[in-house]
Backbone as a ProteinNet text record, in pm:
[ID]
protein_1_A
[PRIMARY]
XXXXXXXXXXXXXXXXXXXXXXXXXXXXXXXXXXXXXXXXXXXXXXXXXXXXXXXXXXXXXXXXXXXXXXXXXXXXXXXXXXXXXXXXXXXXXXXXXXXXXXXXXXXXXXXXXXXXXXXXXXXXXXXXXXXXXXXXXXXXXXXXXXXXXXXXXXXXXXXXXXXXXXXXXXXXXXXXXXXX
[TERTIARY]
82.1	-1.3	85.6	24.3	94.5	114.8	233.1	257.1	203.3	74.4	4.7	-101.6	-152	-256.2	-377.8	-433.7	-555.8	-543.3	-605.7	-622.7	-477.6	-388	-248.3	-184.8	-193.8	-126.4	-179.8	-298	-362.3	-323.3	-248.6	-215.2	-334.2	-441.7	-549.3	-531	-546.6	-513.6	-656.8	-757.9	-882.7	-973.6	-998.6	-1083.3	-1220	-1274.8	-1408.7	-1412.8	-1298.7	-1299.3	-1290.7	-1285.8	-1280	-1383.4	-1458.8	-1551.5	-1473	-1544.5	-1468.6	-1440.5	-1475.9	-1443.8	-1342.4	-1275.1	-1172	-1211.4	-1338.8	-1370.5	-1359.8	-1305.4	-1284.5	-1413.8	-1405.7	-1531.7	-1578.6	-1709.1	-1768.1	-1897.8	-1933.5	-2064.4	-2179.8	-2165.6	-2265.8	-2366	-2477.2	-2581.7	-2574.4	-2487.7	-2483.9	-2419	-2464.2	-2410.1	-2285.4	-2188.7	-2083.3	-2064.5	-2048.7	-2019.3	-1910.4	-1805.2	-1674.2	-1619.6	-1621.8	-1581.1	-1668.3	-1795.5	-1894.8	-2000.5	-2011.5	-2118.9	-2258.7	-2353.1	-2491.2	-2567.1	-2612	-2673.5	-2815.7	-2827	-2946.1	-3076.9	-3053.8	-3143.8	-3078	-3095.1	-3014.4	-3034.5	-2912.8	-2920.9	-2974.9	-3071	-3129.2	-3102.2	-3099	-3076	-3195.8	-3275.6	-3398.5	-3364.2	-3413.2	-3389.2	-3515.8	-3516.5	-3622.1	-3743.9	-3726	-3846.1	-3884.7	-3811.3	-3847.5	-3915.8	-3897.1	-3963.6	-3903.3	-3817.6	-3758.5	-3630.4	-3612.6	-3481.5	-3373.7	-3255.5	-3148.3	-3061.7	-3014	-2919.9	-2774.5	-2691.4	-2559.3	-2471.1	-2376.3	-2277.7	-2191.7	-2163.4	-2067.6	-1967.5	-1852.7	-1742.5	-1758	-1704.7	-1714.2	-1618.2	-1633.3	-1549.7	-1394.9	-1393.5	-1253.1	-1213.2	-1090.6	-981.1	-957.1	-903.8	-869.7	-747.4	-714.5	-595	-479.6	-470.8	-357.2	-348.7	-463.7	-457.1	-399.8	-436.8	-373.7	-236.9	-183.6	-54.8	34.3	-16.4	43.3	48.3	-55.4	-54.8	44.6	47.9	147.1	282.8	317.2	444.2	492.5	403.9	438.2	454.8	377	398	544.2	552.6	691.4	819.4	798	903.8	931.1	834.8	854.1	928.7	923.7	987	1119.1	1142.7	1280.3	1253.7	1139.8	1127.9	1143.9	1167.7	1189.2	1297.4	1401.8	1519.7	1461.1	1350.6	1289.2	1184.8	1132.6	1007.7	1054.2	1126.2	1163.3	1043.1	1030.2	926.2	901.8	1014.9	1004.1	948.2	998.9	964.1	823.8	768.9	629.1	538.6	586.5	507.4	486.6	598.2	589.7	499.1	520.2	432	283.3	254.5	119.2	63.3	141.4	92.5	64.2	148.6	135.6	-5.7	-26.5	-158.8	-277.9	-266.8	-384.4	-386.3	-286.9	-304.5	-379.7	-368.6	-432.1	-587.2	-622.3	-759.6	-801.6	-742.5	-782.5	-817.6	-737.8	-758	-900.3	-935.5	-1072.3	-1190.4	-1165.8	-1264.1	-1242.6	-1140.7	-1107	-1214.7	-1253.8	-1345.5	-1492.9	-1518.3	-1653.7	-1745.4	-1689.2	-1763.9	-1799.8	-1915.2	-1956.7	-2007.1	-1970.3	-2008.7	-2099.3	-2206.3	-2307.7	-2264	-2295.3	-2261.8	-2307.4	-2225.9	-2250.3	-2230.5	-2184.3	-2135.5	-2246.8	-2362.8	-2467.9	-2454.5	-2372.3	-2344.8	-2223.1	-2159.8	-2026.2	-2061.1	-1980.9	-1996.8	-1915.3	-1956.1	-1899.7	-1743.1	-1700.5	-1554.7	-1485.7	-1560.7	-1492.3	-1500.9	-1603.7	-1607.3	-1490	-1471.2	-1363.4	-1230.2	-1206.5	-1085.5	-1056.4	-1174.3	-1163.3	-1114	-1186.7	-1163.1	-1011.6	-952.7	-812.5	-720.4	-760.9	-672	-685.4	-805.9	-810.1	-739.5	-744	-667.5	-524.3	-466.5	-338.3	-293.7	-377	-344.8	-357.5	-444.7	-455.9	-349.9	-304.8	-184.9	-68.1	-33	79.3	70.6	-55.3	-73.1	-37.3	-89.6	-69.9	77.3	148.5	291	368	333.4	405.1	396.6	278.4	260.3	333.8	336.5	421	567	624.7	764.3	795.8	692.5	719.5	677.5	629.8	593.6	479.3	387	254.2	158.5	98.5	-13.1	-145.3	-176.3	-271	-405.3	-461.2	-586.9	-593.8	-485.5	-487.6	-461.7	-382.3	-370.5	-494.6	-579.5	-719	-812.4	-804.3	-875.1	-839.1	-704.3	-652.1	-700	-686.9	-725.9	-870.1	-960.6	-1103.5	-1131.6	-1066.2	-1094.5	-1047.2	-945.2	-888.8	-989.9	-1044.5	-1140.9	-1266.7	-1298.5	-1429.5	-1415.8	-1283.9	-1262.4	-1252.4	-1196.1	-1176.1	-1311	-1396.3	-1520.1	-1647.7	-1667.3	-1782.9	-1919.5	-1994.1	-2120.6	-2207.9	-2218.3	-2302.2	-2251.2	-2138.3	-2097.9	-2063	-2052.8	-2011	-2130.7	-2222.8	-2337.5	-2384	-2360.3	-2398.9	-2309.8	-2187.7	-2106.3	-1971.8	-1906.1	-1777.3	-1671.3	-1676.2	-1566.7	-1464.2	-1342	-1225.4	-1235.6	-1188.5	-1195.4	-1148.1	-1049.3	-991.2	-1092.8	-1194.8	-1290.4	-1403.3	-1410.1	-1528.8	-1492.4	-1600.1	-1589.6	-1645	-1606.3	-1650.1	-1766.6
-117.8	0.8	123.8	233.4	359.5	414.4	473.3	528.7	660.9	677.5	804.9	760.4	852.3	826.1	921.7	924.6	1001	1153.2	1198.7	1344.6	1408.5	1341.9	1398.9	1415.7	1304.8	1308.2	1415.1	1454.3	1555.1	1702.9	1707.1	1832.6	1895.8	1821.4	1879.7	1867.3	1987.6	1991.5	1976.1	2037.4	2054.8	1938.6	1844.4	1734.9	1773.4	1891.4	1927.8	1961.6	1973.8	2006.1	1877.3	1760.2	1639.4	1541.6	1484.2	1385.9	1249.2	1170.2	1037.2	951.1	981.9	897.7	954	1063.7	1116.2	1233.7	1265.2	1369.5	1507.8	1600.7	1735.9	1800.4	1888.8	1973.3	2055.6	2068.7	2138.4	2218.8	2317	2388.5	2319	2218.2	2143.6	2072.9	2073.3	2007	1853.8	1807.3	1660.3	1581.2	1474.7	1384	1312.3	1269.6	1202.5	1066.5	960.3	831.4	770.3	740	673.3	758.8	894.9	970.2	979.4	923.7	925.4	1030.9	1117.5	1222.9	1168	1183.5	1145.3	1264.6	1307.7	1423.4	1444.5	1559.5	1588.3	1591	1661.2	1642.3	1588.1	1464.6	1400.8	1451.4	1473	1504.3	1395.3	1410.3	1292.9	1298.5	1184.3	1161.7	1086.8	1136.2	1070.8	972.3	847.5	741.6	689.9	629.6	560.6	653.6	764.3	846.7	924.1	926.7	1002.2	912.6	778.4	687.6	721.3	646.5	663.9	742.5	830.7	910.9	825.4	809.6	728.2	827.1	792.1	867.8	835	927.9	917.7	952.3	874.4	906.8	1019.5	1105.2	1213.7	1224.5	1272	1310.5	1438.3	1464	1598.7	1680.2	1814.3	1895.6	1917.4	1884.9	1903.5	1773.4	1742.7	1811.6	1795.2	1885.7	1878.3	1794.5	1744.4	1675.8	1753.4	1880.3	1967.9	1977.9	1977.9	1978.8	1841.3	1737.8	1595.6	1598.9	1652.9	1658.1	1736.2	1849.7	1937.7	1882.2	1820.6	1748.4	1633.2	1555.5	1435.3	1498.2	1602.4	1656	1705.8	1783.5	1826.5	1698.7	1604.4	1474.2	1415.8	1415.4	1340.4	1433.6	1565.2	1651	1656.8	1645.2	1650.2	1518.7	1426.8	1291.6	1263.1	1361.9	1340.5	1200.5	1188.7	1064.3	1075.3	1212.1	1217.5	1142.7	1109	1020.4	889.3	837.2	713.6	703.9	834.6	850.8	881.8	798.2	815.2	741.6	772.1	725.1	579.4	486.3	354	300.7	352.1	314.7	358.8	458	508.4	406.2	379.3	289.6	150.8	104.7	-36.3	-30.5	80	93.8	106.1	173	190	53.5	-19.5	-158	-244.7	-236.6	-310.7	-267.4	-146.3	-89	-139.4	-147.4	-205	-346.3	-412.9	-561	-560.6	-472.4	-461.8	-434.2	-355.7	-330.2	-464.9	-533	-655	-756.6	-767.8	-859.8	-845.9	-716.2	-691.1	-746.5	-757.4	-800.7	-960.7	-1013.2	-1150.1	-1242.4	-1348.7	-1445.3	-1401.4	-1281.4	-1226.5	-1249	-1288.9	-1286.7	-1147.9	-1127.8	-997.6	-913.3	-803	-703.5	-606.1	-582	-479.4	-332.8	-245.2	-105.1	-55.8	23.9	76.6	-17.8	-146.5	-240.4	-269.4	-296.6	-308.4	-428.7	-529.3	-644	-629.6	-517.1	-491.3	-429.6	-471.2	-403.7	-263	-177.7	-55.6	-65.2	-170.4	-192.4	-220.9	-302	-333	-216.8	-132.6	-10.7	90.6	104.6	184.9	141.3	9.7	-48	-19.3	-43.4	-8.5	140.6	223.4	376.4	403.2	338.7	352	310.6	183.4	136.1	206.8	238.2	332.6	459.1	525.5	647.5	628	508.9	492.2	485.1	426.6	417.7	565.5	634.2	772.6	865.4	838.9	924	897.1	762.4	719.4	766	757.4	795.3	943	1030.6	1173	1205.7	1132.3	1166.5	1118.1	1006.1	957.5	1069.2	1112.6	1217.4	1326.4	1374.5	1496.6	1456.6	1349.6	1331.4	1310.9	1270.7	1249.5	1392.5	1492.8	1616.8	1607.8	1524.3	1506.2	1584.7	1682.4	1746.8	1660.8	1587.6	1479.3	1533.4	1639.3	1691.5	1717.3	1780.6	1805.8	1689.4	1585.9	1457.5	1384.2	1394.8	1328.3	1398.2	1518.9	1602.3	1558.8	1548.7	1514.4	1351.4	1274.3	1134.5	1109.1	1178.4	1183.1	1216.6	1324	1378.8	1266.5	1203.5	1087.2	977.5	933	842.1	861	985.6	1020.4	990.7	1026.1	997.1	840.8	766.9	624.7	560.1	608.7	544.7	630.9	668.4	758.9	695.1	762	697.8	637.9	696.7	654.9	515.5	486	362.5	254.2	292.6	183.6	170.1	246.1	239	109.8	68.5	-61.7	-183.2	-146.7	-249.1	-244.9	-341.6	-344.8	-387.7	-381.8	-416.9	-306.4	-353.6	-260.9	-176.6	-58.3	41.4	-29.4	-119.4	-174.2	-273.4	-316.4	-425.1	-355.8	-220.7	-161.6	-132.7	-147.7	-119.2	13.9	86.1	207.2	192.6
-1	1.1	-1.6	-41.1	-53.7	85.6	112.1	245.6	261.2	267.6	308.8	405	474.7	575.9	564.5	447.2	426	458.8	569.1	601	616.3	688.5	704.4	569.8	485.2	355.2	264.5	291.7	206.2	250.7	363.1	422.5	490.8	526.1	583.5	740.1	810.1	947.6	1023.1	977	1046.2	994.2	1089.8	1070.4	1016.1	1054.8	1009.2	861.6	788.8	652.7	565.6	632.9	556.1	601.6	509.1	559.6	585.3	656	707.5	589.1	471.9	365.9	264.4	308.8	227	134	115.4	41.7	107.4	20.5	96.1	112.3	212.6	242	137.2	125.9	5	62.5	-4	19.2	-42.8	-112.1	-185.6	-94.8	-135	-46.2	-81.9	-143.5	-178.2	-57.1	-41.2	62.7	-6.9	69.9	17.3	92.8	14.8	73.6	4.3	81.5	18.2	-101.3	-91.9	-204.9	-312.6	-308.7	-420.4	-380	-468.9	-445.4	-477.8	-378.3	-416.8	-421.3	-533.2	-548.4	-480	-416.4	-351.6	-442.8	-561.4	-669	-789.9	-806.3	-911.8	-1046.5	-1132.2	-1255.2	-1331.9	-1418.5	-1483.5	-1639.8	-1687.6	-1829.4	-1885.4	-1969.1	-2019.6	-2122.4	-2105.9	-2198.4	-2240.5	-2365.4	-2429.4	-2425.2	-2484.5	-2504	-2382.6	-2268.8	-2149.6	-2044.7	-2058	-1962.2	-1827.8	-1765.5	-1626.7	-1640.4	-1565.2	-1566	-1490.4	-1551.3	-1491.6	-1413.3	-1298	-1218.2	-1272.6	-1278.2	-1308.5	-1199.4	-1168.6	-1070.1	-1099	-1014.1	-1034.9	-921.9	-957	-854.7	-790.9	-681	-617.4	-705.9	-690.7	-774.1	-723.9	-585.5	-520.3	-454.9	-450.1	-508	-659.5	-728.4	-865.9	-882.4	-1000	-1030.8	-997.2	-1012.6	-975	-821	-747.6	-598.6	-563	-620.8	-587.2	-616.9	-723.3	-761.8	-660.3	-614.9	-521	-379.5	-343.4	-211.9	-199.7	-317.2	-313.5	-317.7	-398.5	-414	-269.7	-198.5	-55.6	37.7	23.8	113.4	69.5	-48.8	-90.7	-56.4	-69.2	-37.7	115.1	187.7	345.1	391.8	310.7	362.4	282	188.6	117.7	32.9	-32.8	-114.5	-257.9	-309	-449	-498.6	-422.5	-460.5	-504.8	-463.1	-486.8	-584.9	-613.8	-706.4	-846.9	-921.2	-1055.4	-1129.8	-1256.2	-1335.8	-1333.3	-1346.2	-1355	-1215	-1103.5	-967.8	-943.9	-988.5	-975.3	-1051.7	-1180.4	-1258.7	-1195.2	-1140.1	-1075.1	-949.6	-874.8	-760.1	-792.7	-901.6	-957	-1001.9	-1061.8	-1112.7	-996	-878.2	-747.4	-690.6	-695.1	-637.8	-723.5	-853.4	-943.3	-909.8	-880.3	-824.6	-697.2	-601.2	-485.3	-515.7	-597.2	-642	-711.6	-790.4	-846.6	-749.4	-637.5	-529.8	-468.3	-466.3	-406.3	-497	-620	-719.8	-751.2	-701.3	-739	-675.9	-756.2	-710.7	-687.3	-722.5	-695.1	-823.5	-935.6	-1056.5	-1100.4	-1176.8	-1208.1	-1091.3	-1093.1	-975.6	-1034.5	-966.5	-1021.2	-985	-1078.4	-1060.5	-931	-866	-724.5	-616.2	-658.1	-547.6	-449.4	-473.5	-377.6	-280.6	-308.8	-220.4	-151.6	-166.6	-72.6	64.4	152.9	298.4	281.5	377.2	402.8	399.1	482.2	499.5	351.3	280.1	155.1	56.3	65.8	-18.5	31.7	148.7	196.1	152.3	163.5	112	-44.5	-111.5	-258.7	-278.8	-201.5	-215.9	-182.4	-79.8	-47.7	-161.4	-216.2	-317.2	-449.6	-483.1	-602.9	-585.7	-475.9	-429.3	-459.5	-408.9	-428.6	-582.2	-656.3	-802.3	-862.4	-818.1	-875.5	-829.4	-707	-664.4	-740.2	-752.2	-841.4	-976.8	-1048.2	-1175	-1201.4	-1099.4	-1109.3	-1085.4	-997.3	-975.4	-1089.5	-1143.4	-1264.6	-1381.4	-1404.4	-1508.9	-1472.2	-1354.8	-1320.9	-1348.9	-1310.5	-1329	-1477.6	-1555.6	-1712	-1779.9	-1709.1	-1767.1	-1856.9	-1818.9	-1897.8	-1828	-1897.5	-1840.3	-1857.1	-1751.7	-1762.8	-1809.6	-1746.5	-1801	-1939.2	-2001.9	-2136.1	-2224.7	-2179.6	-2247.7	-2245.6	-2148.8	-2155.8	-2254.6	-2276.2	-2370.4	-2504	-2533.1	-2668	-2684.8	-2587.7	-2612.2	-2631.6	-2563.8	-2589.4	-2738.4	-2782.3	-2916.2	-3021.1	-2994.2	-3082.8	-3073.1	-2951.4	-2937.7	-3012.9	-3010	-3089.8	-3249.4	-3294.8	-3430.3	-3458.4	-3364.9	-3382.9	-3361.9	-3277.2	-3247.3	-3266.2	-3389.6	-3407.8	-3358.2	-3277.8	-3212.9	-3323.8	-3445.1	-3549.4	-3591	-3577.2	-3641.4	-3531.3	-3407.3	-3296.3	-3195.5	-3212.2	-3105.9	-3065.7	-2926.9	-2883.8	-2913.4	-2973.1	-3004.1	-2925.6	-2894.6	-2822	-2893.3	-3038.1	-3124.3	-3111.8	-3144.5	-3145	-3277.1	-3285.7	-3394.4	-3515.2	-3514.2	-3645	-3693.7	-3633.7	-3674.7	-3756.9	-3750.4	-3811.3	-3964	-4037.4	-4190.9	-4217.4	-4317.8	-4357.1	-4443.3
[MASK]
++++++++++++++++++++++++++++++++++++++++++++++++++++++++++++++++++++++++++++++++++++++++++++++++++++++++++++++++++++++++++++++++++++++++++++++++++++++++++++++++++++++++++++++++++++

């Protein structure tokens, strides 16, 4: 596991500004469970001619990726760990954390969205392991000088070209399998 401890690792000193699940304080009326924002008035997406509105999960707006980068940089600097945090080491650590996420899903078969059959403890563990993966990903991007938010925008634009909705709707084929 990553050597951070939640609130302290984030540089948060006042417990009242952090929920017990790691989400930063917010003026939003939304409830937060395990880092998941549950909207007070759910944003709905009409499907099938407006039948039943489906709720879509959303993240809280803070911290931003830049906030995460800064908090981890401060955490690493305070411990003089930059000497160990070279790109290769960060990549291998991230892969190890992905393995820990995989262990949580191992032997469960298909898992329903929202993890309705998981205990609160299992959800908390998943949140911690996913956080470790994200922290290492953000630090790896920093060390490689990749502006991750901009890279995501470029990649999404490329994916839209490779997978036009009109051609791939409802199909899981790889883009190389589609015919013009």
